[in-house]
N, CA, C and O of each residue as an XYZ file, in Angstrom:
672
protein
N     -86.463    -17.585     39.613
C     -86.106    -18.725     40.418
C     -87.146    -18.961     41.494
O     -87.106    -20.005     42.146
N     -88.091    -18.026     41.717
C     -88.896    -18.156     42.913
C     -90.349    -18.547     42.697
O     -91.160    -18.366     43.605
N     -90.706    -19.067     41.551
C     -92.065    -19.581     41.423
C     -92.251    -20.725     42.402
O     -91.319    -21.493     42.644
N     -93.441    -20.847     42.967
C     -93.687    -21.884     43.945
C     -94.895    -22.717     43.551
O     -95.877    -22.190     43.028
N     -94.818    -24.034     43.805
C     -95.942    -24.922     43.567
C     -96.783    -24.975     44.839
O     -96.249    -25.052     45.945
N     -98.078    -24.933     44.673
C     -98.974    -25.048     45.809
C     -99.732    -26.349     45.652
O    -100.327    -26.590     44.602
N     -99.726    -27.173     46.650
C    -100.467    -28.411     46.622
C    -101.663    -28.231     47.534
O    -101.580    -28.479     48.737
N    -102.750    -27.810     46.973
C    -103.946    -27.548     47.759
C    -105.127    -28.255     47.131
O    -105.201    -28.400     45.911
N    -106.040    -28.688     47.962
C    -107.267    -29.281     47.448
C    -108.101    -28.184     46.818
O    -107.946    -27.008     47.145
N    -108.957    -28.558     45.944
C    -109.818    -27.558     45.330
C    -109.779    -27.644     43.829
O    -109.361    -28.646     43.249
N    -110.219    -26.582     43.217
C    -110.384    -26.588     41.772
C    -109.264    -25.846     41.050
O    -109.514    -25.159     40.060
N    -108.063    -25.976     41.526
C    -106.917    -25.361     40.863
C    -106.444    -26.331     39.793
O    -106.115    -27.474     40.112
N    -106.400    -25.914     38.537
C    -105.956    -26.832     37.481
C    -104.556    -27.378     37.761
O    -103.686    -26.675     38.276
N    -104.365    -28.640     37.409
C    -103.081    -29.306     37.637
C    -101.962    -28.577     36.911
O    -102.140    -28.077     35.800
N    -100.813    -28.527     37.558
C     -99.629    -27.966     36.932
C     -99.428    -26.479     37.128
O     -98.381    -25.948     36.754
N    -100.405    -25.788     37.705
C    -100.230    -24.353     37.933
C     -99.327    -24.116     39.138
O     -99.256    -24.940     40.050
N     -98.645    -22.984     39.128
C     -97.747    -22.598     40.201
C     -98.288    -21.379     40.915
O     -98.805    -20.464     40.274
N     -98.175    -21.350     42.241
C     -98.577    -20.168     42.985
C     -97.530    -19.088     42.744
O     -96.341    -19.301     42.984
N     -97.980    -17.924     42.266
C     -97.054    -16.849     41.924
C     -97.292    -15.572     42.725
O     -96.510    -14.627     42.615
N     -98.352    -15.526     43.525
C     -98.614    -14.318     44.297
C     -99.946    -14.379     44.995
O    -100.567    -15.435     45.112
N    -100.374    -13.207     45.463
C    -101.660    -13.101     46.152
C    -102.254    -11.722     45.905
O    -101.553    -10.710     45.877
N    -103.557    -11.720     45.727
C    -104.300    -10.464     45.593
C    -104.482     -9.908     47.002
O    -104.851    -10.644     47.917
N    -104.232     -8.650     47.175
C    -104.370     -8.025     48.487
C    -105.556     -7.068     48.491
O    -106.542     -7.322     47.799
N    -105.490     -6.009     49.226
C    -106.640     -5.121     49.399
C    -106.892     -4.273     48.151
O    -105.974     -4.008     47.375
N    -108.135     -3.854     47.967
C    -108.453     -2.966     46.839
C    -107.795     -1.602     47.000
O    -107.419     -1.193     48.099
N    -107.671     -0.917     45.877
C    -107.136      0.441     45.865
C    -108.134      1.317     45.117
O    -108.371      1.110     43.926
N    -108.708      2.272     45.789
C    -109.662      3.169     45.145
C    -111.013      2.516     44.919
O    -111.333      1.484     45.509
N    -111.810      3.149     44.039
C    -113.185      2.689     43.819
C    -113.409      2.106     42.420
O    -114.527      1.703     42.101
N    -112.377      2.054     41.588
C    -112.563      1.624     40.199
C    -112.115      0.185     39.934
O    -111.973     -0.210     38.776
N    -111.892     -0.602     40.987
C    -111.575     -2.015     40.804
C    -110.100     -2.354     40.796
O    -109.738     -3.508     40.566
N    -109.245     -1.386     41.037
C    -107.815     -1.690     41.122
C    -107.534     -2.395     42.445
O    -108.272     -2.235     43.418
N    -106.452     -3.180     42.465
C    -106.084     -3.904     43.671
C    -104.570     -4.045     43.734
O    -103.872     -3.911     42.728
N    -104.082     -4.315     44.928
C    -102.660     -4.574     45.104
C    -102.408     -6.069     44.983
O    -103.231     -6.883     45.403
N    -101.267     -6.424     44.408
C    -100.852     -7.823     44.315
C     -99.422     -7.928     44.819
O     -98.553     -7.137     44.454
N     -99.200     -8.926     45.668
C     -97.855     -9.276     46.122
C     -97.401    -10.473     45.303
O     -98.089    -11.493     45.259
N     -96.249    -10.355     44.653
C     -95.695    -11.472     43.883
C     -94.789    -12.329     44.756
O     -94.085    -11.817     45.626
N     -94.810    -13.631     44.518
C     -93.893    -14.561     45.168
C     -92.749    -14.927     44.230
O     -91.871    -15.713     44.586
N     -92.764    -14.364     43.054
C     -91.808    -14.693     42.017
C     -91.043    -13.451     41.585
O     -91.517    -12.330     41.768
N     -89.872    -13.648     41.019
C     -89.142    -12.510     40.468
C     -89.462    -12.320     38.989
O     -88.860    -11.474     38.328
N     -90.397    -13.094     38.474
C     -90.816    -12.982     37.075
C     -91.931    -11.936     36.976
O     -93.112    -12.261     37.104
N     -91.545    -10.693     36.750
C     -92.518     -9.603     36.705
C     -93.459     -9.722     35.512
O     -94.529     -9.114     35.505
N     -93.070    -10.504     34.497
C     -93.940    -10.706     33.341
C     -95.224    -11.435     33.721
O     -96.163    -11.470     32.926
N     -95.287    -12.016     34.912
C     -96.522    -12.656     35.383
C     -97.676    -11.655     35.450
O     -98.840    -12.037     35.334
N     -97.349    -10.363     35.639
C     -98.383     -9.337     35.760
C     -98.404     -8.382     34.578
O     -98.933     -7.275     34.688
N     -97.842     -8.789     33.456
C     -97.873     -7.946     32.257
C     -99.299     -7.833     31.737
O    -100.100     -8.757     31.880
N     -99.601     -6.701     31.141
C    -100.928     -6.502     30.552
C    -101.188     -7.609     29.534
O    -100.358     -7.887     28.669
N    -102.363     -8.236     29.659
C    -102.745     -9.327     28.770
C    -102.454    -10.706     29.318
O    -102.976    -11.693     28.800
N    -101.627    -10.803     30.361
C    -101.338    -12.118     30.928
C    -102.518    -12.587     31.778
O    -103.349    -11.791     32.216
N    -102.566    -13.915     32.000
C    -103.662    -14.505     32.762
C    -103.145    -15.125     34.052
O    -102.050    -15.684     34.102
N    -103.953    -15.012     35.079
C    -103.688    -15.686     36.349
C    -104.971    -16.393     36.787
O    -106.072    -15.965     36.442
N    -104.823    -17.464     37.541
C    -105.957    -18.213     38.074
C    -106.190    -17.752     39.500
O    -105.281    -17.811     40.327
N    -107.403    -17.293     39.797
C    -107.743    -16.866     41.158
C    -109.192    -17.192     41.437
O    -110.071    -16.892     40.629
N    -109.442    -17.800     42.568
C    -110.795    -18.127     43.019
C    -111.624    -18.798     41.933
O    -112.743    -18.375     41.641
N    -111.067    -19.843     41.338
C    -111.848    -20.696     40.452
C    -111.980    -20.257     39.012
O    -112.769    -20.846     38.273
N    -111.241    -19.245     38.576
C    -111.364    -18.803     37.182
C    -110.091    -18.099     36.724
O    -109.298    -17.605     37.526
N    -109.929    -18.074     35.402
C    -108.824    -17.311     34.819
C    -109.174    -15.839     34.849
O    -110.305    -15.464     34.539
N    -108.220    -14.999     35.217
C    -108.386    -13.542     35.275
C    -107.321    -12.928     34.371
O    -106.153    -13.314     34.422
N    -107.735    -11.970     33.543
C    -106.813    -11.313     32.622
C    -106.443     -9.941     33.161
O    -107.301     -9.192     33.627
N    -105.166     -9.621     33.093
C    -104.668     -8.349     33.605
C    -104.797     -7.283     32.524
O    -104.263     -7.430     31.424
N    -105.514     -6.207     32.849
C    -105.708     -5.131     31.870
C    -104.845     -3.907     32.166
O    -104.681     -3.034     31.314
N    -104.297     -3.850     33.375
C    -103.413     -2.744     33.754
C    -102.517     -3.241     34.874
O    -102.973     -3.965     35.759
N    -101.245     -2.860     34.844
C    -100.371     -3.162     35.978
C     -99.293     -2.098     36.085
O     -98.788     -1.589     35.084
N     -98.955     -1.776     37.327
C     -97.919     -0.789     37.607
C     -97.087     -1.274     38.774
O     -97.620     -1.644     39.821
N     -95.781     -1.272     38.590
C     -94.853     -1.681     39.654
C     -94.734     -0.545     40.653
O     -94.436      0.591     40.282
N     -94.969     -0.854     41.924
C     -94.787      0.090     43.013
C     -93.578     -0.366     43.826
O     -93.069     -1.461     43.585
N     -93.103      0.428     44.773
C     -91.896      0.025     45.514
C     -92.009     -1.327     46.223
O     -91.045     -2.092     46.226
N     -93.149     -1.638     46.819
C     -93.280     -2.871     47.598
C     -94.158     -3.935     46.943
O     -94.074     -5.102     47.324
N     -94.978     -3.578     45.991
C     -95.949     -4.496     45.399
C     -96.393     -3.974     44.048
O     -95.759     -3.080     43.487
N     -97.453     -4.512     43.530
C     -97.989     -4.116     42.223
C     -99.405     -3.575     42.383
O    -100.162     -4.029     43.241
N     -99.749     -2.604     41.550
C    -101.116     -2.122     41.442
C    -101.652     -2.680     40.133
O    -101.070     -2.448     39.074
N    -102.759     -3.417     40.200
C    -103.246     -4.172     39.050
C    -104.750     -3.985     38.890
O    -105.482     -3.802     39.864
N    -105.189     -4.035     37.636
C    -106.618     -4.074     37.345
C    -106.902     -5.346     36.554
O    -106.235     -5.630     35.559
N    -107.894     -6.106     37.002
C    -108.294     -7.328     36.327
C    -109.563     -7.077     35.522
O    -110.490     -6.424     36.000
N    -109.598     -7.596     34.304
C    -110.785     -7.422     33.456
C    -112.027     -7.927     34.176
O    -112.002     -8.982     34.810
N    -113.116     -7.165     34.072
C    -114.388     -7.559     34.653
C    -114.583     -7.160     36.107
O    -115.653     -7.389     36.671
N    -113.581     -6.576     36.714
C    -113.684     -6.126     38.105
C    -113.545     -4.605     38.095
O    -112.459     -4.064     38.298
N    -114.672     -3.929     37.855
C    -114.624     -2.503     37.585
C    -115.086     -1.613     38.725
O    -115.280     -0.413     38.531
N    -115.266     -2.181     39.910
C    -115.540     -1.351     41.077
C    -114.978     -2.035     42.322
O    -114.620     -3.212     42.305
N    -114.915     -1.277     43.373
C    -114.311     -1.760     44.613
C    -115.020     -2.993     45.155
O    -114.366     -3.924     45.624
N    -116.342     -3.012     45.099
C    -117.099     -4.145     45.625
C    -116.749     -5.427     44.874
O    -116.605     -6.483     45.491
N    -116.613     -5.348     43.572
C    -116.296     -6.537     42.778
C    -114.919     -7.086     43.128
O    -114.773     -8.289     43.345
N    -113.930     -6.244     43.183
C    -112.561     -6.715     43.439
C    -112.387     -7.169     44.888
O    -111.515     -7.992     45.168
N    -113.190     -6.656     45.805
C    -113.113     -7.098     47.202
C    -113.364     -8.594     47.334
O    -112.883     -9.215     48.283
N    -114.106     -9.183     46.406
C    -114.396    -10.624     46.466
C    -113.136    -11.467     46.263
O    -113.139    -12.657     46.579
N    -112.066    -10.872     45.744
C    -110.810    -11.592     45.522
C    -109.734    -11.269     46.564
O    -108.621    -11.788     46.477
N    -110.048    -10.430     47.535
C    -109.052    -10.024     48.530
C    -108.430    -11.241     49.211
O    -109.135    -12.136     49.677
N    -107.111    -11.256     49.260
C    -106.290    -12.302     49.875
C    -106.324    -13.644     49.152
O    -105.876    -14.651     49.699
N    -106.845    -13.669     47.941
C    -106.849    -14.912     47.161
C    -105.459    -15.162     46.580
O    -104.845    -14.247     46.030
N    -104.959    -16.391     46.697
C    -103.698    -16.703     46.024
C    -103.918    -16.705     44.514
O    -105.012    -17.015     44.042
N    -102.879    -16.359     43.761
C    -102.978    -16.403     42.301
C    -101.976    -17.423     41.771
O    -100.884    -17.594     42.313
N    -102.377    -18.086     40.706
C    -101.599    -19.160     40.102
C    -101.401    -18.848     38.626
O    -102.174    -18.104     38.023
N    -100.350    -19.432     38.054
C    -100.089    -19.257     36.629
C     -99.404    -20.510     36.096
O     -98.921    -21.349     36.857
N     -99.376    -20.613     34.784
C     -98.725    -21.747     34.147
C     -97.213    -21.613     34.270
O     -96.698    -20.496     34.326
N     -96.495    -22.726     34.313
C     -95.029    -22.661     34.362
C     -94.479    -21.939     33.138
O     -95.049    -22.013     32.049
N     -93.375    -21.249     33.331
C     -92.684    -20.550     32.251
C     -91.616    -21.491     31.699
O     -90.872    -22.110     32.461
N     -91.544    -21.596     30.387
C     -90.536    -22.454     29.765
C     -89.256    -21.656     29.564
O     -89.126    -20.898     28.603
N     -88.307    -21.838     30.488
C     -87.015    -21.167     30.411
C     -85.955    -22.178     30.838
O     -85.737    -22.384     32.032
N     -85.297    -22.808     29.869
C     -84.349    -23.880     30.204
C     -83.147    -23.412     31.019
O     -82.463    -24.240     31.621
N     -82.873    -22.120     31.056
C     -81.728    -21.612     31.809
C     -82.068    -21.242     33.248
O     -81.187    -20.847     34.012
N     -83.336    -21.367     33.623
C     -83.764    -20.956     34.962
C     -83.874    -22.164     35.885
O     -84.150    -23.279     35.444
N     -83.653    -21.920     37.170
C     -83.923    -22.911     38.205
C     -85.273    -22.576     38.807
O     -85.551    -21.414     39.106
N     -86.117    -23.588     38.989
C     -87.450    -23.374     39.538
C     -87.578    -24.117     40.859
O     -87.144    -25.262     40.983
N     -88.162    -23.471     41.823
C     -88.334    -24.064     43.144
C     -89.038    -25.410     43.049
O     -88.611    -26.380     43.674
N     -90.116    -25.475     42.271
C     -90.890    -26.716     42.201
C     -90.093    -27.859     41.591
O     -90.419    -29.024     41.818
N     -89.057    -27.551     40.821
C     -88.215    -28.603     40.252
C     -87.105    -29.021     41.222
O     -86.632    -30.155     41.158
N     -86.690    -28.134     42.107
C     -85.634    -28.440     43.075
C     -86.148    -29.254     44.263
O     -85.441    -30.121     44.777
N     -87.373    -28.977     44.695
C     -87.916    -29.642     45.879
C     -87.998    -31.147     45.669
O     -88.498    -31.621     44.649
N     -87.505    -31.880     46.640
C     -87.558    -33.337     46.591
C     -86.418    -33.997     45.832
O     -86.334    -35.224     45.788
N     -85.536    -33.196     45.232
C     -84.422    -33.795     44.498
C     -83.308    -34.204     45.448
O     -83.154    -33.646     46.534
N     -82.532    -35.193     45.010
C     -81.357    -35.608     45.763
C     -80.221    -34.663     45.402
O     -79.950    -34.449     44.221
N     -79.556    -34.096     46.397
C     -78.471    -33.142     46.170
C     -77.145    -33.894     46.253
O     -76.814    -34.506     47.268
N     -76.394    -33.827     45.143
C     -75.159    -34.585     45.013
C     -74.052    -33.651     44.539
O     -74.249    -32.853     43.622
N     -72.872    -33.759     45.183
C     -71.714    -32.978     44.730
C     -71.201    -33.560     43.414
O     -71.445    -34.728     43.111
N     -70.492    -32.746     42.637
C     -69.934    -33.232     41.371
C     -68.992    -34.406     41.606
O     -68.777    -35.208     40.697
N     -68.427    -34.524     42.803
C     -67.541    -35.644     43.133
C     -68.321    -36.923     43.410
O     -67.724    -37.993     43.532
N     -69.657    -36.829     43.513
C     -70.492    -37.997     43.767
C     -70.979    -38.128     45.191
O     -71.770    -39.024     45.484
N     -70.533    -37.261     46.092
C     -70.962    -37.317     47.495
C     -72.413    -36.852     47.595
O     -72.754    -35.748     47.169
N     -73.264    -37.712     48.164
C     -74.678    -37.376     48.347
C     -74.803    -36.531     49.609
O     -74.333    -36.924     50.676
N     -75.443    -35.364     49.482
C     -75.556    -34.442     50.608
C     -76.942    -34.400     51.232
O     -77.113    -33.805     52.296
N     -77.935    -35.014     50.599
C     -79.271    -35.033     51.171
C     -80.330    -34.715     50.136
O     -80.072    -34.706     48.932
N     -81.527    -34.454     50.634
C     -82.675    -34.137     49.788
C     -83.060    -32.681     50.004
O     -83.066    -32.195     51.136
N     -83.377    -31.993     48.928
C     -83.822    -30.596     49.024
C     -85.251    -30.572     49.565
O     -86.171    -31.091     48.933
N     -85.428    -29.967     50.735
C     -86.751    -29.890     51.356
C     -87.334    -28.479     51.308
O     -88.492    -28.261     51.666
N     -86.517    -27.525     50.863
C     -87.015    -26.152     50.774
C     -86.023    -25.261     50.065
O     -84.850    -25.604     49.915
N     -86.506    -24.115     49.632
C     -85.645    -23.081     49.066
C     -85.963    -21.802     49.823
O     -87.093    -21.314     49.803
N     -84.953    -21.270     50.485
C     -85.131    -20.106     51.338
C     -84.663    -18.843     50.631
O     -83.579    -18.812     50.049
N     -85.485    -17.808     50.686
C     -85.095    -16.522     50.115
C     -83.976    -15.932     50.961
O     -84.028    -15.967     52.190
N     -82.973    -15.394     50.297
C     -81.822    -14.812     50.975
C     -81.349    -13.641     50.114
O     -81.343    -13.759     48.889
N     -80.955    -12.526     50.707
C     -80.575    -11.366     49.908
C     -79.463    -11.621     48.887
O     -79.537    -11.124     47.764
N     -78.451    -12.378     49.255
C     -77.345    -12.608     48.324
C     -77.740    -13.638     47.265
O     -77.696    -13.350     46.069
N     -78.121    -14.826     47.700
C     -78.560    -15.907     46.823
C     -79.554    -16.743     47.599
O     -79.405    -16.930     48.807
N     -80.575    -17.253     46.910
C     -81.480    -18.178     47.574
C     -80.682    -19.389     48.039
O     -79.623    -19.698     47.492
N     -81.207    -20.074     49.064
C     -80.493    -21.201     49.669
C     -81.316    -22.476     49.548
O     -82.512    -22.481     49.840
N     -80.671    -23.559     49.115
C     -81.300    -24.870     49.175
C     -81.250    -25.325     50.628
O     -80.193    -25.288     51.257
N     -82.377    -25.748     51.153
C     -82.425    -26.298     52.502
C     -82.493    -27.815     52.357
O     -83.413    -28.345     51.734
N     -81.522    -28.503     52.932
C     -81.461    -29.953     52.812
C     -82.047    -30.620     54.047
O     -82.114    -30.009     55.114
N     -82.471    -31.873     53.904
C     -83.013    -32.608     55.044
C     -81.967    -32.822     56.132
O     -82.313    -33.131     57.272
N     -80.704    -32.661     55.791
C     -79.619    -32.748     56.779
C     -79.449    -31.431     57.535
O     -78.585    -31.319     58.405
N     -80.272    -30.434     57.203
C     -80.268    -29.091     57.779
C     -79.158    -28.211     57.228
O     -78.973    -27.084     57.689
N     -78.419    -28.710     56.250
C     -77.400    -27.899     55.583
C     -78.087    -26.904     54.652
O     -79.178    -27.163     54.144
N     -77.439    -25.773     54.437
C     -77.915    -24.752     53.513
C     -76.873    -24.595     52.412
O     -75.680    -24.468     52.687
N     -77.334    -24.605     51.165
C     -76.434    -24.513     50.020
C     -76.894    -23.362     49.132
O     -78.013    -23.403     48.619
N     -76.071    -22.343     48.936
C     -76.455    -21.257     48.024
C     -76.711    -21.796     46.611
O     -75.943    -22.613     46.103
N     -77.786    -21.336     45.990
C     -78.131    -21.834     44.657
C     -77.065    -21.506     43.621
O     -77.038    -22.117     42.553
N     -76.201    -20.569     43.912
C     -75.135    -20.237     42.974
C     -74.223    -21.448     42.731
O     -73.514    -21.490     41.726
N     -74.235    -22.437     43.646
C     -73.399    -23.621     43.498
C     -74.104    -24.752     42.737
O     -73.514    -25.812     42.526
N     -75.352    -24.537     42.328
C     -76.067    -25.562     41.562
C     -75.545    -25.573     40.132
O     -75.516    -24.549     39.450
N     -75.131    -26.769     39.698
C     -74.620    -26.955     38.347
C     -75.739    -27.385     37.414
O     -75.842    -26.899     36.288
N     -76.584    -28.307     37.893
C     -77.695    -28.795     37.069
C     -78.771    -29.376     37.964
O     -78.537    -29.690     39.131
N     -79.949    -29.510     37.391
C     -81.070    -30.122     38.089
C     -81.907    -30.850     37.048
O     -82.565    -30.223     36.217
N     -81.875    -32.180     37.099
C     -82.690    -32.968     36.172
C     -82.845    -34.389     36.702
O     -82.002    -34.886     37.448
N     -83.914    -35.016     36.310
C     -84.188    -36.415     36.654
C     -84.096    -36.686     38.152
O     -83.616    -37.743     38.561
N     -84.553    -35.738     38.975
C     -84.586    -35.927     40.416
C     -83.266    -35.741     41.131
O     -83.147    -36.064     42.313
N     -82.258    -35.218     40.418
C     -80.942    -35.004     41.020
C     -80.504    -33.569     40.794
O     -80.523    -33.073     39.667
N     -80.107    -32.902     41.875
C     -79.518    -31.572     41.784
C     -78.026    -31.732     42.048
O     -77.616    -32.179     43.119
N     -77.227    -31.362     41.061
C     -75.779    -31.463     41.181
C     -75.221    -30.113     41.598
O     -75.558    -29.077     41.023
N     -74.344    -30.146     42.628
C     -73.751    -28.914     43.139
C     -72.229    -28.989     43.047
O     -71.646    -30.071     43.126
N     -71.598    -27.839     42.880
C     -70.143    -27.713     42.890
C     -69.817    -26.615     43.894
O     -69.773    -25.434     43.551
N     -69.592    -27.020     45.131
C     -69.419    -26.039     46.207
C     -67.980    -26.039     46.720
O     -67.243    -27.000     46.498
N     -67.582    -24.985     47.393
C     -66.215    -24.893     47.910
C     -65.988    -25.872     49.074
O     -66.922    -26.267     49.771
N     -64.748    -26.236     49.251
C     -64.376    -27.092     50.386
C     -64.796    -26.398     51.680
O     -64.685    -25.180     51.813
N     -65.277    -27.191     52.623
C     -65.629    -26.663     53.932
C     -67.082    -26.271     54.092
O     -67.515    -25.998     55.212
N     -67.853    -26.233     53.015
C     -69.257    -25.805     53.127
C     -70.053    -26.696     54.071
O     -70.939    -26.216     54.778
N     -69.747    -27.977     54.087
C     -70.517    -28.910     54.897
C     -69.817    -29.287     56.210
O     -70.306    -30.148     56.941
N     -68.702    -28.663     56.509
C     -67.940    -29.035     57.714
C     -68.738    -28.898     59.004
O     -68.573    -29.714     59.910
N     -69.596    -27.894     59.112
C     -70.377    -27.705     60.338
C     -71.430    -28.791     60.498
O     -71.845    -29.089     61.618
N     -71.871    -29.390     59.386
C     -72.917    -30.400     59.450
C     -72.371    -31.811     59.576
O     -73.111    -32.725     59.939
N     -71.093    -32.007     59.285
C     -70.520    -33.366     59.325
C     -70.129    -33.767     60.711
O     -69.634    -34.876     60.916
């Protein structure tokens, strides 16, 4: 649910989503730490590709650590080489999963209750331990667990009575 779209100038191919960032190198053989912005761990599977600093990079090794990932990218076989990518954001192609909600698809949609009441526009999705929250332009927060569907610019929600009482 947490892939994010980055709208930045530069040479990032259209349609890619920001999925993480390369952090500091680890050791002298070209390994590096990566922080993911997504819960899709398959983004760092061996053989997968990510876009970083103007080119596609292929992952040749990855290991999940408690706070981040330890990764080796093909062609970066020493510390000096991988240092050139330190703090670079990484991008990947969207994943085709019809059962998933994606941040980039929720942003900008009109949020409407199943009863037809319009609640506002989704301006953000906030990470929350229990469930991510839709942030509406009305400043209301709606747990994503109440999202019924999202298509054609409309996010339909089925929420309990009283959720919007503080905002009304």
